[in-house]
C-alpha atoms as an extended CHARMM CRD file, in Angstrom:
* protein
*
       138  EXT
         1         1  UNK       CA            -12.0480000000      -21.3350000000      -18.1460000000  PROA      1               0.0000000000
         2         2  UNK       CA            -10.4910000000      -22.2830000000      -14.8600000000  PROA      2               0.0000000000
         3         3  UNK       CA             -8.9610000000      -19.0980000000      -13.6680000000  PROA      3               0.0000000000
         4         4  UNK       CA             -6.8950000000      -20.6790000000      -10.7620000000  PROA      4               0.0000000000
         5         5  UNK       CA             -5.5680000000      -23.4490000000      -12.8510000000  PROA      5               0.0000000000
         6         6  UNK       CA             -4.5100000000      -21.1440000000      -15.5120000000  PROA      6               0.0000000000
         7         7  UNK       CA             -2.8380000000      -18.8180000000      -12.8310000000  PROA      7               0.0000000000
         8         8  UNK       CA             -0.9730000000      -21.5070000000      -10.9690000000  PROA      8               0.0000000000
         9         9  UNK       CA              0.3430000000      -22.9360000000      -14.2150000000  PROA      9               0.0000000000
        10        10  UNK       CA              1.7390000000      -19.6870000000      -15.3940000000  PROA      10              0.0000000000
        11        11  UNK       CA              3.1510000000      -18.7990000000      -11.9590000000  PROA      11              0.0000000000
        12        12  UNK       CA              4.8550000000      -22.2780000000      -11.6510000000  PROA      12              0.0000000000
        13        13  UNK       CA              6.6150000000      -21.6630000000      -15.0330000000  PROA      13              0.0000000000
        14        14  UNK       CA              8.2700000000      -18.4540000000      -13.6290000000  PROA      14              0.0000000000
        15        15  UNK       CA             10.6530000000      -20.8090000000      -11.4150000000  PROA      15              0.0000000000
        16        16  UNK       CA             14.2930000000      -20.2270000000      -12.1590000000  PROA      16              0.0000000000
        17        17  UNK       CA             13.6200000000      -17.3280000000      -14.7210000000  PROA      17              0.0000000000
        18        18  UNK       CA             13.8820000000      -13.4390000000      -15.0360000000  PROA      18              0.0000000000
        19        19  UNK       CA             10.0780000000      -13.6260000000      -14.0860000000  PROA      19              0.0000000000
        20        20  UNK       CA             11.1310000000      -15.1300000000      -10.5690000000  PROA      20              0.0000000000
        21        21  UNK       CA             13.9250000000      -12.6580000000      -10.1580000000  PROA      21              0.0000000000
        22        22  UNK       CA             11.5120000000       -9.6800000000      -10.7850000000  PROA      22              0.0000000000
        23        23  UNK       CA              8.8500000000      -11.3730000000       -8.7850000000  PROA      23              0.0000000000
        24        24  UNK       CA              6.4610000000      -11.0550000000      -11.5770000000  PROA      24              0.0000000000
        25        25  UNK       CA              3.0790000000      -12.9640000000      -10.2890000000  PROA      25              0.0000000000
        26        26  UNK       CA             -0.0310000000      -13.5520000000      -12.5680000000  PROA      26              0.0000000000
        27        27  UNK       CA             -2.9930000000      -12.5080000000      -10.6540000000  PROA      27              0.0000000000
        28        28  UNK       CA             -5.9900000000      -12.4730000000      -13.2140000000  PROA      28              0.0000000000
        29        29  UNK       CA             -6.9860000000      -13.7240000000      -16.4700000000  PROA      29              0.0000000000
        30        30  UNK       CA            -10.1730000000      -13.7900000000      -18.6710000000  PROA      30              0.0000000000
        31        31  UNK       CA            -11.1310000000      -14.2930000000      -22.0240000000  PROA      31              0.0000000000
        32        32  UNK       CA             -9.9990000000      -10.8820000000      -23.2260000000  PROA      32              0.0000000000
        33        33  UNK       CA             -6.9740000000      -10.0060000000      -20.7500000000  PROA      33              0.0000000000
        34        34  UNK       CA             -4.0530000000      -11.3990000000      -18.7170000000  PROA      34              0.0000000000
        35        35  UNK       CA             -2.9180000000       -9.3170000000      -15.8640000000  PROA      35              0.0000000000
        36        36  UNK       CA              0.4780000000       -9.7430000000      -13.7120000000  PROA      36              0.0000000000
        37        37  UNK       CA              1.9230000000       -7.6360000000      -10.9660000000  PROA      37              0.0000000000
        38        38  UNK       CA              5.4270000000       -6.8220000000      -10.0400000000  PROA      38              0.0000000000
        39        39  UNK       CA              6.9030000000       -5.1370000000       -6.9170000000  PROA      39              0.0000000000
        40        40  UNK       CA              8.7750000000       -1.7720000000       -7.2830000000  PROA      40              0.0000000000
        41        41  UNK       CA             11.6730000000       -2.1430000000       -4.9560000000  PROA      41              0.0000000000
        42        42  UNK       CA             15.2650000000       -1.7500000000       -5.2960000000  PROA      42              0.0000000000
        43        43  UNK       CA             15.6290000000       -5.0070000000       -7.2640000000  PROA      43              0.0000000000
        44        44  UNK       CA             13.8470000000       -2.9930000000      -10.2270000000  PROA      44              0.0000000000
        45        45  UNK       CA             15.3170000000        0.4910000000       -9.7640000000  PROA      45              0.0000000000
        46        46  UNK       CA             17.4970000000        2.4460000000      -11.9770000000  PROA      46              0.0000000000
        47        47  UNK       CA             20.2340000000        4.7590000000      -10.3030000000  PROA      47              0.0000000000
        48        48  UNK       CA             17.7850000000        7.4290000000       -9.1710000000  PROA      48              0.0000000000
        49        49  UNK       CA             15.7120000000        5.0830000000       -7.1520000000  PROA      49              0.0000000000
        50        50  UNK       CA             12.7950000000        4.5650000000       -9.5120000000  PROA      50              0.0000000000
        51        51  UNK       CA             11.4160000000        1.8390000000      -11.7430000000  PROA      51              0.0000000000
        52        52  UNK       CA             13.7970000000        1.0620000000      -14.5340000000  PROA      52              0.0000000000
        53        53  UNK       CA             12.3190000000        0.9710000000      -18.0820000000  PROA      53              0.0000000000
        54        54  UNK       CA             13.8930000000       -2.3580000000      -18.6810000000  PROA      54              0.0000000000
        55        55  UNK       CA             12.1710000000       -3.9990000000      -15.9170000000  PROA      55              0.0000000000
        56        56  UNK       CA              9.0080000000       -2.4410000000      -17.1390000000  PROA      56              0.0000000000
        57        57  UNK       CA              9.5390000000       -3.9090000000      -20.5000000000  PROA      57              0.0000000000
        58        58  UNK       CA             10.1790000000       -7.4350000000      -18.9880000000  PROA      58              0.0000000000
        59        59  UNK       CA              6.8110000000       -7.2580000000      -17.4900000000  PROA      59              0.0000000000
        60        60  UNK       CA              5.1030000000       -6.1600000000      -20.6600000000  PROA      60              0.0000000000
        61        61  UNK       CA              7.0060000000       -8.7670000000      -22.7450000000  PROA      61              0.0000000000
        62        62  UNK       CA              5.9480000000      -11.4840000000      -19.9600000000  PROA      62              0.0000000000
        63        63  UNK       CA              2.3340000000      -10.7020000000      -19.7730000000  PROA      63              0.0000000000
        64        64  UNK       CA              2.0170000000      -10.2530000000      -23.5970000000  PROA      64              0.0000000000
        65        65  UNK       CA              3.7490000000      -13.3650000000      -24.5530000000  PROA      65              0.0000000000
        66        66  UNK       CA              1.8690000000      -15.4760000000      -21.8850000000  PROA      66              0.0000000000
        67        67  UNK       CA             -1.3190000000      -14.0580000000      -23.3190000000  PROA      67              0.0000000000
        68        68  UNK       CA             -0.7240000000      -15.1370000000      -26.6980000000  PROA      68              0.0000000000
        69        69  UNK       CA              0.5730000000      -18.5940000000      -25.4280000000  PROA      69              0.0000000000
        70        70  UNK       CA             -2.9600000000      -18.9130000000      -23.7430000000  PROA      70              0.0000000000
        71        71  UNK       CA             -4.5710000000      -18.5600000000      -27.2900000000  PROA      71              0.0000000000
        72        72  UNK       CA             -2.5130000000      -21.2330000000      -29.1210000000  PROA      72              0.0000000000
        73        73  UNK       CA             -1.8060000000      -24.9090000000      -28.6860000000  PROA      73              0.0000000000
        74        74  UNK       CA              1.4950000000      -24.9660000000      -27.0210000000  PROA      74              0.0000000000
        75        75  UNK       CA              2.1570000000      -28.6960000000      -27.9460000000  PROA      75              0.0000000000
        76        76  UNK       CA              2.5060000000      -27.6720000000      -31.5790000000  PROA      76              0.0000000000
        77        77  UNK       CA              3.2810000000      -23.8870000000      -31.5530000000  PROA      77              0.0000000000
        78        78  UNK       CA              5.5630000000      -21.4590000000      -29.7940000000  PROA      78              0.0000000000
        79        79  UNK       CA              5.3000000000      -17.8630000000      -29.1480000000  PROA      79              0.0000000000
        80        80  UNK       CA              8.2320000000      -15.4500000000      -29.6440000000  PROA      80              0.0000000000
        81        81  UNK       CA              8.3380000000      -11.5140000000      -29.1250000000  PROA      81              0.0000000000
        82        82  UNK       CA              9.4050000000      -10.0050000000      -32.3150000000  PROA      82              0.0000000000
        83        83  UNK       CA              8.7770000000       -6.2490000000      -31.5070000000  PROA      83              0.0000000000
        84        84  UNK       CA              8.0210000000       -4.1690000000      -28.3330000000  PROA      84              0.0000000000
        85        85  UNK       CA              7.6270000000       -0.5220000000      -27.9240000000  PROA      85              0.0000000000
        86        86  UNK       CA              6.9070000000        1.3400000000      -24.7160000000  PROA      86              0.0000000000
        87        87  UNK       CA              6.1420000000        4.9130000000      -23.9210000000  PROA      87              0.0000000000
        88        88  UNK       CA              6.9710000000        5.7430000000      -20.2130000000  PROA      88              0.0000000000
        89        89  UNK       CA              4.4200000000        8.3400000000      -18.9000000000  PROA      89              0.0000000000
        90        90  UNK       CA              5.2000000000        8.3760000000      -15.1400000000  PROA      90              0.0000000000
        91        91  UNK       CA              7.6950000000        7.1470000000      -12.6870000000  PROA      91              0.0000000000
        92        92  UNK       CA              7.0570000000        4.7700000000       -9.7010000000  PROA      92              0.0000000000
        93        93  UNK       CA              9.1560000000        4.5750000000       -6.5420000000  PROA      93              0.0000000000
        94        94  UNK       CA              7.5360000000        1.8800000000       -4.4030000000  PROA      94              0.0000000000
        95        95  UNK       CA              4.3720000000       -0.3670000000       -4.2980000000  PROA      95              0.0000000000
        96        96  UNK       CA              3.5470000000       -2.6020000000       -7.3430000000  PROA      96              0.0000000000
        97        97  UNK       CA              2.9280000000       -2.2730000000      -10.9310000000  PROA      97              0.0000000000
        98        98  UNK       CA              0.3930000000       -4.2870000000      -12.9060000000  PROA      98              0.0000000000
        99        99  UNK       CA              0.7310000000       -5.2330000000      -16.5740000000  PROA      99              0.0000000000
       100       100  UNK       CA             -2.5600000000       -5.8160000000      -18.1910000000  PROA      100             0.0000000000
       101       101  UNK       CA             -2.4800000000       -7.3210000000      -21.8900000000  PROA      101             0.0000000000
       102       102  UNK       CA             -5.3700000000       -7.1020000000      -24.1730000000  PROA      102             0.0000000000
       103       103  UNK       CA             -5.4350000000       -8.2790000000      -27.7730000000  PROA      103             0.0000000000
       104       104  UNK       CA             -5.4240000000       -5.9490000000      -30.6600000000  PROA      104             0.0000000000
       105       105  UNK       CA             -4.9270000000       -8.5950000000      -33.1260000000  PROA      105             0.0000000000
       106       106  UNK       CA             -4.7850000000      -12.4270000000      -33.0840000000  PROA      106             0.0000000000
       107       107  UNK       CA             -4.1770000000      -14.0590000000      -36.2350000000  PROA      107             0.0000000000
       108       108  UNK       CA             -2.8940000000      -17.2750000000      -37.3370000000  PROA      108             0.0000000000
       109       109  UNK       CA              1.1130000000      -16.1770000000      -37.4900000000  PROA      109             0.0000000000
       110       110  UNK       CA              0.9970000000      -12.6650000000      -35.5200000000  PROA      110             0.0000000000
       111       111  UNK       CA             -0.5310000000      -11.1760000000      -32.5560000000  PROA      111             0.0000000000
       112       112  UNK       CA             -0.5100000000       -7.6990000000      -31.4520000000  PROA      112             0.0000000000
       113       113  UNK       CA             -1.0740000000       -6.6990000000      -27.8430000000  PROA      113             0.0000000000
       114       114  UNK       CA             -1.7100000000       -3.5340000000      -25.9860000000  PROA      114             0.0000000000
       115       115  UNK       CA             -0.0800000000       -3.7120000000      -22.5180000000  PROA      115             0.0000000000
       116       116  UNK       CA             -0.9690000000       -1.0240000000      -19.8590000000  PROA      116             0.0000000000
       117       117  UNK       CA              1.5070000000       -0.6520000000      -17.0870000000  PROA      117             0.0000000000
       118       118  UNK       CA             -0.4770000000        0.8250000000      -14.2990000000  PROA      118             0.0000000000
       119       119  UNK       CA             -0.0190000000        1.4880000000      -10.5270000000  PROA      119             0.0000000000
       120       120  UNK       CA             -2.2650000000        0.3530000000       -7.6310000000  PROA      120             0.0000000000
       121       121  UNK       CA             -4.6140000000        3.5310000000       -8.2860000000  PROA      121             0.0000000000
       122       122  UNK       CA             -4.8030000000        2.5190000000      -11.8870000000  PROA      122             0.0000000000
       123       123  UNK       CA             -2.6190000000        5.4490000000      -12.9630000000  PROA      123             0.0000000000
       124       124  UNK       CA             -0.8930000000        4.8280000000      -16.2430000000  PROA      124             0.0000000000
       125       125  UNK       CA              2.7030000000        4.3740000000      -15.9500000000  PROA      125             0.0000000000
       126       126  UNK       CA              3.6320000000        2.9920000000      -19.1940000000  PROA      126             0.0000000000
       127       127  UNK       CA              1.6690000000        1.9910000000      -22.5290000000  PROA      127             0.0000000000
       128       128  UNK       CA              3.3900000000       -0.5670000000      -24.4560000000  PROA      128             0.0000000000
       129       129  UNK       CA              2.6660000000       -2.4720000000      -27.7560000000  PROA      129             0.0000000000
       130       130  UNK       CA              4.0040000000       -5.9760000000      -28.2470000000  PROA      130             0.0000000000
       131       131  UNK       CA              4.1450000000       -8.0980000000      -31.5220000000  PROA      131             0.0000000000
       132       132  UNK       CA              4.3890000000      -11.7430000000      -31.1140000000  PROA      132             0.0000000000
       133       133  UNK       CA              5.1640000000      -14.6100000000      -33.9780000000  PROA      133             0.0000000000
       134       134  UNK       CA              3.5290000000      -17.8430000000      -33.7420000000  PROA      134             0.0000000000
       135       135  UNK       CA              5.6380000000      -20.5790000000      -34.8940000000  PROA      135             0.0000000000
       136       136  UNK       CA              5.5190000000      -24.2570000000      -35.2620000000  PROA      136             0.0000000000
       137       137  UNK       CA              7.2850000000      -26.0340000000      -32.7290000000  PROA      137             0.0000000000
       138       138  UNK       CA             10.4100000000      -28.0010000000      -34.3600000000  PROA      138             0.0000000000
């Protein structure tokens, strides 16, 4: 596994997407996880000046879906998120949050991921679960 090549490929795919708007950047990958970071600033605030749950959801779905894509042949398969659940446990006003996706189940047609959203001190901000479907490209 060439970590730098994988991270560069994933980060280059962010151009002209929501991920670029939210400044999501993939920062680490291994055989059992994918990690991305997102700055917490006014771009991702809700009206009370804290991290918006929707931005957190976007980070979670991004890292979980990309983790699924890394485990299939993307020339013949496509990944689509079909269910996302989040529990927000702590608020965040500044700095960064990190989404760390780890597999719970990777079957032939569905993948289930646990995504932990943590801050710089590894405090748990949100706990997420994402189900992806693996489909044949048409």
